[in-house]
Every structure is written in structure tokens, then in C-alpha cells.
C-alpha positions in Angstrom: 88.1 115.1 114.7 86.1 117.9 116.3 83.3 118.0 118.9 81.1 120.1 116.6 77.9 119.0 115.0 76.4 120.3 111.8 72.9 120.1 110.4 72.0 119.6 106.7 70.1 122.6 105.3 68.1 120.3 102.9 66.8 117.6 105.3 67.8 118.5 108.8 70.0 115.4 109.4 72.7 116.0 112.0 76.3 114.8 111.7 79.5 115.3 113.7 82.4 117.0 111.9 85.7 115.4 111.1 88.7 116.7 109.2 89.4 115.6 105.6 92.6 114.0 106.9 90.7 112.0 109.5 88.2 110.8 106.9 90.9 109.8 104.4 92.7 107.8 107.1 89.4 106.0 108.0 88.7 105.2 104.4 92.2 103.8 104.0 92.0 101.8 107.2 88.6 100.3 106.3 89.6 99.4 102.7 92.7 97.6 104.0 90.4 95.5 106.2 87.9 95.1 103.4 90.5 93.8 100.9 91.7 91.2 103.4 88.2 89.7 103.5 87.1 86.9 101.2 84.9 88.0 98.3 82.0 86.2 100.0 82.4 88.2 103.2 82.8 91.4 101.3 79.5 90.8 99.6 77.7 89.4 102.7 78.9 92.1 105.2 79.3 95.2 103.1 77.4 94.6 99.9 80.7 94.2 98.0 81.6 97.8 98.4 84.6 99.4 100.0 84.7 102.9 101.5 85.4 106.1 99.7 85.7 109.8 100.7 82.3 110.6 99.1 80.7 108.9 102.1 82.1 111.7 104.2 81.1 114.5 101.8 77.4 113.8 101.2 74.3 113.6 103.4 72.1 110.6 103.0 69.7 113.0 101.1 72.4 113.9 98.6 73.3 117.3 99.9 77.0 118.2 99.9 78.9 119.0 103.1 79.0 122.6 102.0 75.2 122.8 102.5 75.3 122.5 106.3 75.1 124.9 109.2 76.2 124.7 112.8 73.7 122.6 114.8 71.4 124.3 117.2 69.9 123.0 120.4 66.9 120.8 119.5 68.3 119.8 116.0 69.1 116.3 117.3 67.5 114.2 120.1 69.8 112.9 122.8 71.0 109.4 122.3 70.7 109.1 118.5 73.5 107.6 116.4 75.4 110.1 114.3 77.6 109.8 111.3 80.7 111.7 110.4 80.8 114.6 107.9 83.8 116.5 106.6 84.2 120.0 108.0 82.7 122.7 105.9 85.9 124.8 106.1 88.1 122.2 104.5 
């Protein structure tokens, strides 16, 4: 994981960068947890969907991780919740 943030060129949303290896480990870890849940809990808590690497490759607006730039001061207000995005150089 890095301490770097990146900004989507399409919508301006800000994410923190993670390595592909980190993202793959998190997907695996979550899916192991998810599979241990009952079908009812999978549906109730997570809409019946496990995790996948695409969640780390795309902005909520649909833009790919390759369509980001380094964040600049003022891109993101202090105190907001940020999500992970795979590093552009991976």
C-alpha cells in the first residue's frame, strides 16, 4: 500500500493507491470470509456478491485506474472516506 492519492480525470473522485498484490490479497481474504457466511447473510449484508479485482480497477463513474492523475491540494476535503484504487504504474 502507498500513501499516495489519485484523482479520476473523468469525475474528480479521489482514491488512495494500493498495489495489485495488495488488492488481490484483500479480494481473496474477503471472499474466504464471504463464502463462510450463510446464503442469507451473503444476500443481506453484501447483496449476494463477493469481491473481485475489478472493484480496485474502476472508479464509481466507470473510468479505469489508468485514467487518473496524482491528486493535488484541494482535490479532496479533509475527513472524507476514501476507497482503494490500483496503482497506475502496475
